[in-house]
N, C-alpha and C positions, 0 to 999 in steps of 0.2 A: 465397722458400720455402727452408727449411733442407734440408740433405742428408738428414736423418732423415725429415722430412715427405715429401720427394720419394720416398725409398725406400719408405715406408709406402704412399703413394698408388699407386706403380707396382706394388708387390707385391699390394696389395689388388685392383687392377684385373685381375690375371691369376690370383689365387688366392682363390677365394670362401671357402674354409675359413679362410684366414688373416684375411681381412677380418672374418668373423663372430667369430672368436675374439679378434681384436684389439679390436673394439668392446666386447665383453663384458668383457674384461680391463681395458680402459681405464676403463670405467664403474665397475668395482669399485675400481680405483685412485683415481679421483676421489672416491668416497665416503669412502675412508680419509683422503685429503688434507683433505676438508671437515671430517671429524670432528676431526682433529688441529688444523686451523686454528681451529675453534670453541673447542677446549680452550685453545689458546694465547692467543686473543683474550680469553678469560675470565681469563687469567693463572693458569691451573691447571696443575699437573704431572699426569702419569699417576697418580702415587701419590695425589694429592688426589682425582682423579675416582674412582679405585678405592675410596677410603674412602667417598665419597658413595654409591657403588653397592654398598657392602659386598662387595667382591670384591678380587682381587689386581691388582697393577700389571701382571703378565704378561697378565691377561685384557684389560686396556685396550689394551695393546700389540698383542695379537692382533686386537682389534676394529679398531684403526686400520690395521693392516698387512694384514689379510685380511678385508676388508669384504664379500667375496663370499658369506659365509654368516652374516650377522648378522640376527637376528630383528627384526621391526618393533618389538616391545615393548622390546627392548634399545636400539634407536635412540631410542625415546621417552625411556627412562630416562637415556640418555647425554645427550640434548639438555637434559633437565631439570637434570641434574647440572652442566652447563656454563652454565646460564642462557639456553639458546637455545630457539627454537620450531621443532619439526620440521614441515617442509612437504614434501609429495610431489606431484609433477606428472608427467604423462605427455606425451610428445611423439611425433610420428610417426617411425617408423624410416625410414631413407633407402631401404631396400629395399621399402617398402610403397607 
């Protein structure tokens, strides 16, 4: 286990608020990474996706870097623009 993972695990064990916020933030981060990867796998730049969505490159950058506040309709349009299929699934939280 890396030092970072060990730190996160120990901190989460003693700080419930940290654990909650870390998981939420990490989920948002993962969504942004998935969007960027889908775009790159399609061989598209942010500018090309922006053109397809009739928006600006800065909007695409914001979607990829701040995915915590993206509407479902925007995710659908983004997926369509990069030739991907949007799938949503639920999984049990570790605290439930």
